[in-house]
N, CA, C and O atoms as CSV, one atom per row, in Angstrom:
chain,resi,resn,atom,element,x,y,z
A,1,MET,N,N,-47.725,-87.363,10.084
A,1,MET,CA,C,-46.532,-87.705,9.660
A,1,MET,C,C,-45.552,-86.669,10.421
A,1,MET,O,O,-45.690,-85.446,10.393
A,2,SER,N,N,-44.592,-87.337,11.069
A,2,SER,CA,C,-43.590,-86.483,11.840
A,2,SER,C,C,-42.301,-86.177,11.017
A,2,SER,O,O,-41.893,-86.868,10.084
A,3,ARG,N,N,-41.773,-85.144,11.454
A,3,ARG,CA,C,-40.537,-84.873,10.664
A,3,ARG,C,C,-39.386,-85.468,11.358
A,3,ARG,O,O,-39.398,-85.598,12.582
A,4,LYS,N,N,-38.317,-85.862,10.578
A,4,LYS,CA,C,-37.244,-86.425,11.253
A,4,LYS,C,C,-36.315,-85.303,11.933
A,4,LYS,O,O,-36.261,-84.172,11.449
A,5,LYS,N,N,-35.675,-85.623,12.938
A,5,LYS,CA,C,-34.767,-84.659,13.660
A,5,LYS,C,C,-33.624,-84.517,12.914
A,5,LYS,O,O,-33.006,-85.488,12.478
A,6,ILE,N,N,-33.253,-83.211,12.709
A,6,ILE,CA,C,-32.046,-82.906,11.953
A,6,ILE,C,C,-30.881,-82.558,12.937
A,6,ILE,O,O,-31.104,-82.067,14.043
A,7,LYS,N,N,-29.681,-82.827,12.494
A,7,LYS,CA,C,-28.545,-82.477,13.236
A,7,LYS,C,C,-28.136,-81.095,12.867
A,7,LYS,O,O,-27.912,-80.782,11.698
A,8,LEU,N,N,-28.034,-80.219,13.928
A,8,LEU,CA,C,-27.689,-78.809,13.730
A,8,LEU,C,C,-26.142,-78.706,13.553
A,8,LEU,O,O,-25.402,-78.803,14.532
A,9,ALA,N,N,-25.681,-78.514,12.335
A,9,ALA,CA,C,-24.370,-78.423,12.013
A,9,ALA,C,C,-24.213,-77.554,10.736
A,9,ALA,O,O,-25.202,-77.322,10.040
A,10,TYR,N,N,-23.047,-77.096,10.432
A,10,TYR,CA,C,-22.799,-76.263,9.249
A,10,TYR,C,C,-23.058,-77.151,8.038
A,10,TYR,O,O,-22.607,-78.296,8.026
A,11,ILE,N,N,-23.732,-76.691,7.066
A,11,ILE,CA,C,-24.069,-77.444,5.810
A,11,ILE,C,C,-22.964,-77.028,4.805
A,11,ILE,O,O,-22.861,-75.866,4.412
A,12,THR,N,N,-22.171,-77.998,4.420
A,12,THR,CA,C,-20.965,-77.852,3.618
A,12,THR,C,C,-21.371,-77.752,2.152
A,12,THR,O,O,-20.679,-77.094,1.375
A,13,ASN,N,N,-22.449,-78.371,1.760
A,13,ASN,CA,C,-22.866,-78.297,0.341
A,13,ASN,C,C,-23.488,-76.856,0.097
A,13,ASN,O,O,-24.474,-76.498,0.743
A,14,ASP,N,N,-22.923,-76.088,-0.794
A,14,ASP,CA,C,-23.314,-74.770,-1.051
A,14,ASP,C,C,-24.820,-74.649,-1.474
A,14,ASP,O,O,-25.552,-73.867,-0.868
A,15,SER,N,N,-25.267,-75.382,-2.465
A,15,SER,CA,C,-26.678,-75.274,-2.888
A,15,SER,C,C,-27.631,-75.722,-1.756
A,15,SER,O,O,-28.655,-75.080,-1.523
A,16,ALA,N,N,-27.303,-76.791,-1.073
A,16,ALA,CA,C,-28.186,-77.247,0.010
A,16,ALA,C,C,-28.313,-76.146,1.173
A,16,ALA,O,O,-29.352,-75.938,1.799
A,17,ARG,N,N,-27.038,-75.440,1.375
A,17,ARG,CA,C,-27.055,-74.419,2.412
A,17,ARG,C,C,-27.917,-73.174,2.005
A,17,ARG,O,O,-28.660,-72.611,2.809
A,18,LYS,N,N,-27.766,-72.782,0.691
A,18,LYS,CA,C,-28.608,-71.647,0.281
A,18,LYS,C,C,-30.055,-71.949,0.232
A,18,LYS,O,O,-30.871,-71.085,0.550
A,19,THR,N,N,-30.434,-73.190,-0.168
A,19,THR,CA,C,-31.817,-73.611,-0.181
A,19,THR,C,C,-32.430,-73.623,1.276
A,19,THR,O,O,-33.570,-73.210,1.492
A,20,THR,N,N,-31.594,-74.128,2.268
A,20,THR,CA,C,-32.094,-74.136,3.657
A,20,THR,C,C,-32.158,-72.689,4.109
A,20,THR,O,O,-33.134,-72.334,4.770
A,21,TYR,N,N,-31.243,-71.865,3.820
A,21,TYR,CA,C,-31.290,-70.513,4.268
A,21,TYR,C,C,-32.617,-69.855,3.779
A,21,TYR,O,O,-33.392,-69.318,4.571
A,22,LYS,N,N,-32.845,-69.923,2.428
A,22,LYS,CA,C,-34.126,-69.313,1.825
A,22,LYS,C,C,-35.256,-69.844,2.531
A,22,LYS,O,O,-36.058,-69.041,3.008
A,23,LYS,N,N,-35.449,-71.131,2.677
A,23,LYS,CA,C,-36.645,-71.735,3.401
A,23,LYS,C,C,-36.799,-71.245,4.767
A,23,LYS,O,O,-37.888,-70.817,5.147
A,24,ARG,N,N,-35.792,-71.281,5.515
A,24,ARG,CA,C,-35.885,-70.938,6.967
A,24,ARG,C,C,-36.040,-69.512,7.161
A,24,ARG,O,O,-36.752,-69.115,8.084
A,25,SER,N,N,-35.406,-68.633,6.329
A,25,SER,CA,C,-35.599,-67.154,6.494
A,25,SER,C,C,-37.106,-66.814,6.066
A,25,SER,O,O,-37.729,-65.912,6.627
A,26,LYS,N,N,-37.576,-67.484,5.182
A,26,LYS,CA,C,-39.055,-67.226,4.776
A,26,LYS,C,C,-39.891,-67.569,5.955
A,26,LYS,O,O,-40.786,-66.820,6.346
A,27,GLY,N,N,-39.600,-68.707,6.525
A,27,GLY,CA,C,-40.325,-69.194,7.752
A,27,GLY,C,C,-40.267,-68.346,8.861
A,27,GLY,O,O,-41.264,-68.147,9.555
A,28,LEU,N,N,-39.074,-67.777,9.110
A,28,LEU,CA,C,-38.865,-66.771,10.215
A,28,LEU,C,C,-39.628,-65.480,9.943
A,28,LEU,O,O,-40.286,-64.951,10.839
A,29,VAL,N,N,-39.549,-64.973,8.730
A,29,VAL,CA,C,-40.324,-63.748,8.434
A,29,VAL,C,C,-41.872,-63.961,8.544
A,29,VAL,O,O,-42.600,-63.099,9.038
A,30,LYS,N,N,-42.327,-65.128,8.069
A,30,LYS,CA,C,-43.730,-65.477,8.244
A,30,LYS,C,C,-44.155,-65.522,9.778
A,30,LYS,O,O,-45.248,-65.110,10.164
A,31,LYS,N,N,-43.236,-66.035,10.569
A,31,LYS,CA,C,-43.617,-66.066,12.086
A,31,LYS,C,C,-43.624,-64.655,12.575
A,31,LYS,O,O,-44.505,-64.324,13.369
A,32,VAL,N,N,-42.720,-63.783,12.177
A,32,VAL,CA,C,-42.729,-62.370,12.669
A,32,VAL,C,C,-43.977,-61.768,12.151
A,32,VAL,O,O,-44.623,-61.106,12.962
A,33,ARG,N,N,-44.430,-61.877,10.947
A,33,ARG,CA,C,-45.567,-61.281,10.479
A,33,ARG,C,C,-46.829,-61.796,11.190
A,33,ARG,O,O,-47.721,-61.008,11.502
A,34,GLU,N,N,-46.914,-63.136,11.452
A,34,GLU,CA,C,-47.946,-63.605,12.322
A,34,GLU,C,C,-48.014,-63.038,13.674
A,34,GLU,O,O,-49.101,-62.720,14.158
A,35,LEU,N,N,-46.878,-62.893,14.325
A,35,LEU,CA,C,-46.827,-62.333,15.613
A,35,LEU,C,C,-47.335,-60.871,15.634
A,35,LEU,O,O,-48.062,-60.453,16.536
A,36,THR,N,N,-46.944,-60.167,14.661
A,36,THR,CA,C,-47.277,-58.736,14.654
A,36,THR,C,C,-48.803,-58.613,14.325
A,36,THR,O,O,-49.415,-57.633,14.750
A,37,THR,N,N,-49.413,-59.528,13.615
A,37,THR,CA,C,-50.827,-59.540,13.311
A,37,THR,C,C,-51.595,-59.990,14.554
A,37,THR,O,O,-52.576,-59.341,14.917
A,38,LEU,N,N,-51.209,-61.024,15.190
A,38,LEU,CA,C,-51.909,-61.620,16.307
A,38,LEU,C,C,-51.773,-60.747,17.536
A,38,LEU,O,O,-52.702,-60.769,18.344
A,39,CYS,N,N,-50.767,-60.017,17.757
A,39,CYS,CA,C,-50.569,-59.198,18.977
A,39,CYS,C,C,-50.761,-57.713,18.811
A,39,CYS,O,O,-50.778,-56.913,19.747
A,40,GLY,N,N,-50.911,-57.404,17.477
A,40,GLY,CA,C,-51.136,-55.924,17.195
A,40,GLY,C,C,-49.894,-55.061,17.547
A,40,GLY,O,O,-50.009,-53.918,17.989
A,41,ILE,N,N,-48.742,-55.645,17.337
A,41,ILE,CA,C,-47.500,-54.858,17.563
A,41,ILE,C,C,-46.745,-54.751,16.219
A,41,ILE,O,O,-47.074,-55.388,15.218
A,42,GLU,N,N,-45.701,-53.886,16.280
A,42,GLU,CA,C,-44.803,-53.805,15.188
A,42,GLU,C,C,-43.557,-54.620,15.507
A,42,GLU,O,O,-43.027,-54.513,16.613
A,43,GLY,N,N,-43.070,-55.441,14.560
A,43,GLY,CA,C,-41.956,-56.217,14.823
A,43,GLY,C,C,-41.092,-56.297,13.529
A,43,GLY,O,O,-41.575,-55.995,12.438
A,44,PHE,N,N,-39.903,-56.680,13.664
A,44,PHE,CA,C,-38.992,-56.897,12.553
A,44,PHE,C,C,-37.923,-57.826,12.947
A,44,PHE,O,O,-37.670,-58.061,14.129
A,45,THR,N,N,-37.264,-58.382,11.907
A,45,THR,CA,C,-36.143,-59.261,11.988
A,45,THR,C,C,-35.050,-58.824,11.194
A,45,THR,O,O,-35.269,-58.332,10.087
A,46,VAL,N,N,-33.784,-58.962,11.679
A,46,VAL,CA,C,-32.652,-58.565,10.947
A,46,VAL,C,C,-31.916,-59.819,10.662
A,46,VAL,O,O,-31.561,-60.588,11.555
A,47,MET,N,N,-31.685,-60.019,9.358
A,47,MET,CA,C,-30.872,-61.222,8.853
A,47,MET,C,C,-29.826,-60.621,7.893
A,47,MET,O,O,-30.174,-59.958,6.916
A,48,ASN,N,N,-28.577,-60.862,8.185
A,48,ASN,CA,C,-27.475,-60.260,7.318
A,48,ASN,C,C,-26.670,-61.416,6.934
A,48,ASN,O,O,-26.037,-62.063,7.768
A,49,SER,N,N,-26.684,-61.711,5.585
A,49,SER,CA,C,-25.957,-62.848,5.060
A,49,SER,C,C,-25.308,-62.341,3.647
A,49,SER,O,O,-25.937,-62.414,2.591
A,50,PRO,N,N,-24.141,-61.881,3.730
A,50,PRO,CA,C,-23.456,-61.437,2.549
A,50,PRO,C,C,-23.308,-62.552,1.438
A,50,PRO,O,O,-23.125,-62.278,0.252
A,51,ASP,N,N,-23.402,-63.790,1.919
A,51,ASP,CA,C,-23.200,-64.920,0.952
A,51,ASP,C,C,-24.373,-65.088,0.043
A,51,ASP,O,O,-24.236,-65.579,-1.078
A,52,PHE,N,N,-25.540,-64.683,0.516
A,52,PHE,CA,C,-26.827,-64.955,-0.182
A,52,PHE,C,C,-27.519,-63.765,-0.863
A,52,PHE,O,O,-28.709,-63.856,-1.165
A,53,GLY,N,N,-26.858,-62.724,-1.097
A,53,GLY,CA,C,-27.495,-61.627,-1.732
A,53,GLY,C,C,-28.410,-60.767,-0.853
A,53,GLY,O,O,-29.232,-60.014,-1.376
A,54,SER,N,N,-28.289,-60.862,0.375
A,54,SER,CA,C,-29.235,-60.184,1.382
A,54,SER,C,C,-29.004,-58.629,1.288
A,54,SER,O,O,-29.937,-57.884,1.590
A,55,GLN,N,N,-27.912,-58.161,0.922
A,55,GLN,CA,C,-27.657,-56.716,0.815
A,55,GLN,C,C,-28.647,-56.017,-0.123
A,55,GLN,O,O,-29.198,-54.964,0.198
A,56,VAL,N,N,-28.857,-56.643,-1.304
A,56,VAL,CA,C,-29.793,-56.132,-2.172
A,56,VAL,C,C,-31.231,-56.035,-1.658
A,56,VAL,O,O,-31.953,-55.054,-1.834
A,57,GLU,N,N,-31.581,-57.169,-0.993
A,57,GLU,CA,C,-32.886,-57.240,-0.308
A,57,GLU,C,C,-32.993,-56.327,0.815
A,57,GLU,O,O,-34.074,-55.797,1.075
A,58,LEU,N,N,-31.862,-56.089,1.555
A,58,LEU,CA,C,-31.912,-55.140,2.678
A,58,LEU,C,C,-32.118,-53.736,2.154
A,58,LEU,O,O,-32.875,-52.972,2.753
A,59,ARG,N,N,-31.483,-53.371,1.075
A,59,ARG,CA,C,-31.684,-51.964,0.489
A,59,ARG,C,C,-33.082,-51.862,0.119
A,59,ARG,O,O,-33.706,-50.839,0.401
A,60,LYS,N,N,-33.647,-52.862,-0.507
A,60,LYS,CA,C,-35.062,-52.777,-1.019
A,60,LYS,C,C,-36.018,-52.613,0.135
A,60,LYS,O,O,-36.933,-51.792,0.065
A,61,LEU,N,N,-35.819,-53.416,1.257
A,61,LEU,CA,C,-36.622,-53.285,2.427
A,61,LEU,C,C,-36.461,-51.918,3.181
A,61,LEU,O,O,-37.392,-51.415,3.810
A,62,ARG,N,N,-35.268,-51.376,3.080
A,62,ARG,CA,C,-34.913,-50.080,3.630
A,62,ARG,C,C,-35.738,-49.048,3.029
A,62,ARG,O,O,-36.342,-48.195,3.680
A,63,LYS,N,N,-35.746,-49.161,1.698
A,63,LYS,CA,C,-36.517,-48.234,0.858
A,63,LYS,C,C,-37.981,-48.205,1.097
A,63,LYS,O,O,-38.605,-47.163,1.299
A,64,GLU,N,N,-38.522,-49.435,1.064
A,64,GLU,CA,C,-39.906,-49.594,1.415
A,64,GLU,C,C,-40.335,-48.974,2.802
A,64,GLU,O,O,-41.362,-48.315,2.967
A,65,ASN,N,N,-39.479,-49.253,3.698
A,65,ASN,CA,C,-39.745,-48.774,5.131
A,65,ASN,C,C,-39.648,-47.245,5.055
A,65,ASN,O,O,-40.453,-46.560,5.685
A,66,ARG,N,N,-38.765,-46.735,4.366
A,66,ARG,CA,C,-38.602,-45.275,4.345
A,66,ARG,C,C,-39.896,-44.640,3.748
A,66,ARG,O,O,-40.406,-43.630,4.233
A,67,GLN,N,N,-40.364,-45.263,2.721
A,67,GLN,CA,C,-41.550,-44.728,1.997
A,67,GLN,C,C,-42.847,-44.819,2.961
A,67,GLN,O,O,-43.689,-43.922,3.014
A,68,LYS,N,N,-42.898,-45.923,3.659
A,68,LYS,CA,C,-43.885,-46.067,4.713
A,68,LYS,C,C,-43.857,-44.949,5.722
A,68,LYS,O,O,-44.867,-44.338,6.071
A,69,GLU,N,N,-42.666,-44.723,6.162
A,69,GLU,CA,C,-42.504,-43.679,7.245
A,69,GLU,C,C,-43.006,-42.244,6.676
A,69,GLU,O,O,-43.764,-41.512,7.314
A,70,LEU,N,N,-42.485,-41.937,5.391
A,70,LEU,CA,C,-42.887,-40.804,4.858
A,70,LEU,C,C,-44.378,-40.624,4.603
A,70,LEU,O,O,-44.942,-39.541,4.763
A,71,LYS,N,N,-45.012,-41.773,4.187
A,71,LYS,CA,C,-46.478,-41.645,4.043
A,71,LYS,C,C,-47.212,-41.410,5.356
A,71,LYS,O,O,-48.242,-40.740,5.430
A,72,GLU,N,N,-46.603,-42.016,6.410
A,72,GLU,CA,C,-47.229,-41.807,7.788
A,72,GLU,C,C,-47.108,-40.289,8.102
A,72,GLU,O,O,-48.024,-39.684,8.658
A,73,VAL,N,N,-45.916,-39.679,7.717
A,73,VAL,CA,C,-45.638,-38.327,8.047
A,73,VAL,C,C,-46.682,-37.464,7.268
A,73,VAL,O,O,-47.249,-36.521,7.819
A,74,ILE,N,N,-46.905,-37.794,6.045
A,74,ILE,CA,C,-47.792,-37.047,5.219
A,74,ILE,C,C,-49.243,-37.171,5.761
A,74,ILE,O,O,-49.937,-36.156,5.822
A,75,PHE,N,N,-49.692,-38.289,6.127
A,75,PHE,CA,C,-51.012,-38.448,6.725
A,75,PHE,C,C,-51.128,-37.737,8.084
A,75,PHE,O,O,-52.169,-37.161,8.398
A,76,GLU,N,N,-50.103,-37.777,8.848
A,76,GLU,CA,C,-50.227,-37.083,10.164
A,76,GLU,C,C,-50.278,-35.580,9.926
A,76,GLU,O,O,-51.017,-34.891,10.630
A,77,SER,N,N,-49.526,-35.035,8.963
A,77,SER,CA,C,-49.600,-33.625,8.710
A,77,SER,C,C,-50.966,-33.272,8.105
A,77,SER,O,O,-51.539,-32.223,8.402
A,78,LEU,N,N,-51.456,-34.139,7.281
A,78,LEU,CA,C,-52.773,-33.754,6.710
A,78,LEU,C,C,-53.867,-33.855,7.791
A,78,LEU,O,O,-54.887,-33.179,7.664
A,79,SER,N,N,-53.693,-34.692,8.880
A,79,SER,CA,C,-54.689,-34.644,9.939
A,79,SER,C,C,-54.549,-33.452,10.941
A,79,SER,O,O,-55.298,-33.334,11.912
A,80,GLY,N,N,-53.580,-32.609,10.656
A,80,GLY,CA,C,-53.527,-31.370,11.475
A,80,GLY,C,C,-52.243,-31.455,12.492
A,80,GLY,O,O,-51.960,-30.503,13.219
A,81,LYS,N,N,-51.636,-32.440,12.483
A,81,LYS,CA,C,-50.324,-32.376,13.371
A,81,LYS,C,C,-49.281,-31.696,12.649
A,81,LYS,O,O,-49.044,-32.012,11.484
A,82,GLY,N,N,-48.613,-30.757,13.257
A,82,GLY,CA,C,-47.600,-30.000,12.559
A,82,GLY,C,C,-46.241,-30.710,12.550
A,82,GLY,O,O,-45.254,-30.182,13.064
A,83,ILE,N,N,-46.200,-31.962,11.936
A,83,ILE,CA,C,-45.075,-32.782,11.900
A,83,ILE,C,C,-44.016,-32.280,10.902
A,83,ILE,O,O,-42.814,-32.451,11.106
A,84,LEU,N,N,-44.495,-31.668,9.839
A,84,LEU,CA,C,-43.630,-31.212,8.720
A,84,LEU,C,C,-42.603,-30.200,9.209
A,84,LEU,O,O,-41.489,-30.156,8.689
A,85,GLN,N,N,-42.959,-29.384,10.202
A,85,GLN,CA,C,-41.889,-28.382,10.620
A,85,GLN,C,C,-40.694,-29.050,11.287
A,85,GLN,O,O,-39.619,-28.451,11.326
A,86,SER,N,N,-40.833,-30.278,11.817
A,86,SER,CA,C,-39.697,-30.869,12.529
A,86,SER,C,C,-38.856,-31.624,11.573
A,86,SER,O,O,-37.846,-32.165,12.024
A,87,LEU,N,N,-39.143,-31.739,10.267
A,87,LEU,CA,C,-38.269,-32.302,9.269
A,87,LEU,C,C,-37.192,-31.450,8.765
A,87,LEU,O,O,-37.319,-30.232,8.635
A,88,ASN,N,N,-36.020,-32.172,8.453
A,88,ASN,CA,C,-34.934,-31.403,7.917
A,88,ASN,C,C,-35.105,-31.297,6.367
A,88,ASN,O,O,-36.082,-31.843,5.854
A,89,ALA,N,N,-34.228,-30.640,5.619
A,89,ALA,CA,C,-34.389,-30.440,4.380
A,89,ALA,C,C,-34.428,-31.692,3.402
A,89,ALA,O,O,-35.169,-31.783,2.423
A,90,MET,N,N,-33.582,-32.563,3.793
A,90,MET,CA,C,-33.491,-33.888,3.098
A,90,MET,C,C,-34.794,-34.622,3.209
A,90,MET,O,O,-35.303,-35.150,2.220
A,91,ASP,N,N,-35.341,-34.662,4.399
A,91,ASP,CA,C,-36.581,-35.381,4.505
A,91,ASP,C,C,-37.715,-34.722,3.845
A,91,ASP,O,O,-38.617,-35.412,3.371
A,92,LEU,N,N,-37.742,-33.389,3.773
A,92,LEU,CA,C,-38.735,-32.569,3.022
A,92,LEU,C,C,-38.628,-32.917,1.616
A,92,LEU,O,O,-39.658,-33.183,0.995
A,93,ASP,N,N,-37.455,-32.944,1.026
A,93,ASP,CA,C,-37.233,-33.296,-0.393
A,93,ASP,C,C,-37.765,-34.689,-0.585
A,93,ASP,O,O,-38.397,-34.904,-1.619
A,94,GLU,N,N,-37.592,-35.646,0.264
A,94,GLU,CA,C,-38.106,-37.038,0.062
A,94,GLU,C,C,-39.654,-37.018,0.079
A,94,GLU,O,O,-40.294,-37.715,-0.707
A,95,VAL,N,N,-40.239,-36.215,0.981
A,95,VAL,CA,C,-41.604,-36.038,1.010
A,95,VAL,C,C,-42.152,-35.478,-0.235
A,95,VAL,O,O,-43.142,-35.977,-0.769
A,96,ASP,N,N,-41.537,-34.458,-0.710
A,96,ASP,CA,C,-41.882,-33.840,-1.996
A,96,ASP,C,C,-41.898,-34.812,-3.126
A,96,ASP,O,O,-42.869,-34.863,-3.882
A,97,LEU,N,N,-40.858,-35.586,-3.270
A,97,LEU,CA,C,-40.835,-36.640,-4.277
A,97,LEU,C,C,-41.890,-37.721,-4.203
A,97,LEU,O,O,-42.400,-38.176,-5.226
A,98,LEU,N,N,-42.211,-38.126,-3.001
A,98,LEU,CA,C,-43.184,-39.075,-2.702
A,98,LEU,C,C,-44.572,-38.391,-3.108
A,98,LEU,O,O,-45.371,-39.064,-3.759
A,99,VAL,N,N,-44.855,-37.207,-2.784
A,99,VAL,CA,C,-46.128,-36.505,-3.090
A,99,VAL,C,C,-46.290,-36.373,-4.687
A,99,VAL,O,O,-47.319,-36.683,-5.288
A,100,LYS,N,N,-45.161,-35.883,-5.261
A,100,LYS,CA,C,-45.215,-35.842,-6.711
A,100,LYS,C,C,-45.447,-37.203,-7.406
A,100,LYS,O,O,-46.178,-37.260,-8.396
A,101,GLN,N,N,-44.827,-38.317,-6.896
A,101,GLN,CA,C,-45.025,-39.597,-7.455
A,101,GLN,C,C,-46.497,-40.082,-7.204
A,101,GLN,O,O,-47.089,-40.725,-8.071
A,102,ASN,N,N,-47.043,-39.780,-6.069
A,102,ASN,CA,C,-48.466,-40.191,-5.927
A,102,ASN,C,C,-49.285,-39.462,-6.788
A,102,ASN,O,O,-50.186,-40.058,-7.378
A,103,LEU,N,N,-49.090,-38.081,-6.978
A,103,LEU,CA,C,-49.983,-37.372,-7.901
A,103,LEU,C,C,-49.861,-37.838,-9.328
A,103,LEU,O,O,-50.829,-37.807,-10.087
A,104,THR,N,N,-48.610,-38.292,-9.712
A,104,THR,CA,C,-48.521,-38.843,-11.119
A,104,THR,C,C,-49.253,-40.135,-11.200
A,104,THR,O,O,-49.938,-40.408,-12.186
A,105,ASP,N,N,-49.119,-40.969,-10.143
A,105,ASP,CA,C,-49.923,-42.186,-10.116
A,105,ASP,C,C,-51.372,-42.012,-10.215
A,105,ASP,O,O,-52.075,-42.738,-10.918
A,106,ILE,N,N,-51.824,-41.016,-9.483
A,106,ILE,CA,C,-53.376,-40.687,-9.555
A,106,ILE,C,C,-53.735,-40.147,-10.924
A,106,ILE,O,O,-54.767,-40.547,-11.463
A,107,ASP,N,N,-52.999,-39.317,-11.484
A,107,ASP,CA,C,-53.279,-38.791,-12.768
A,107,ASP,C,C,-53.274,-39.955,-13.868
A,107,ASP,O,O,-54.132,-39.990,-14.750
A,108,ASN,N,N,-52.284,-40.876,-13.760
A,108,ASN,CA,C,-52.291,-41.895,-14.649
A,108,ASN,C,C,-53.518,-42.853,-14.431
A,108,ASN,O,O,-54.041,-43.374,-15.415
A,109,ARG,N,N,-53.953,-43.078,-13.261
A,109,ARG,CA,C,-55.083,-43.941,-13.003
A,109,ARG,C,C,-56.331,-43.301,-13.480
A,109,ARG,O,O,-57.163,-43.968,-14.096
A,110,VAL,N,N,-56.511,-41.991,-13.216
A,110,VAL,CA,C,-57.633,-41.271,-13.764
A,110,VAL,C,C,-57.757,-41.349,-15.330
A,110,VAL,O,O,-58.839,-41.557,-15.879
A,111,ARG,N,N,-56.628,-41.177,-15.984
A,111,ARG,CA,C,-56.567,-41.287,-17.409
A,111,ARG,C,C,-56.969,-42.618,-17.879
A,111,ARG,O,O,-57.683,-42.701,-18.878
A,112,VAL,N,N,-56.565,-43.703,-17.230
A,112,VAL,CA,C,-56.938,-45.073,-17.546
A,112,VAL,C,C,-58.435,-45.279,-17.367
A,112,VAL,O,O,-59.097,-45.859,-18.228
A,113,LEU,N,N,-58.943,-44.821,-16.292
A,113,LEU,CA,C,-60.415,-44.996,-15.895
A,113,LEU,C,C,-61.269,-44.221,-16.888
A,113,LEU,O,O,-62.241,-44.767,-17.409
A,114,THR,N,N,-60.914,-42.900,-17.177
A,114,THR,CA,C,-61.826,-42.178,-18.184
A,114,THR,C,C,-61.683,-42.848,-19.550
A,114,THR,O,O,-62.694,-42.969,-20.242
A,115,LYS,N,N,-60.564,-43.269,-19.967
A,115,LYS,CA,C,-60.341,-44.035,-21.308
A,115,LYS,C,C,-61.306,-45.230,-21.247
A,115,LYS,O,O,-62.090,-45.448,-22.171
A,116,ALA,N,N,-61.236,-46.050,-20.079
A,116,ALA,CA,C,-62.135,-47.198,-20.013
A,116,ALA,C,C,-63.544,-46.876,-20.079
A,116,ALA,O,O,-64.321,-47.587,-20.716
A,117,SER,N,N,-63.933,-45.786,-19.422
A,117,SER,CA,C,-65.394,-45.442,-19.330
A,117,SER,C,C,-65.955,-44.903,-20.818
A,117,SER,O,O,-67.136,-44.987,-21.157
A,118,ARG,N,N,-64.945,-44.369,-21.593
A,118,ARG,CA,C,-65.352,-43.908,-22.812
A,118,ARG,C,C,-65.576,-45.092,-23.828
A,118,ARG,O,O,-66.371,-44.983,-24.762
A,119,SER,N,N,-64.891,-46.141,-23.614
A,119,SER,CA,C,-64.880,-47.211,-24.500
A,119,SER,C,C,-66.173,-48.135,-24.375
A,119,SER,O,O,-66.299,-49.122,-25.099
């Protein structure tokens, strides 16, 4: 079954425009993810649309990326690379918070597992 050809023009209906934006942006992100997996590269896409609440999503993704960067810094420093010396005070504070959060998560998980093994 073939898809009908659509005319590329501004969609005046607000709900139809938002629906199209959400569907197409998900498709675009999926394609970027596939490309990074297939080619073994890192890739990203930037979509900025103040009309559809993308600022909140952008902040969320920025925070996730920052945490991934900090985790990478932690693992590199644990493997013997002296990368922590090159960080500024603000970055070191963020690393400290991330380490404390991970330790708290580990402690909570250990408590849950020991409680489950006793039952």
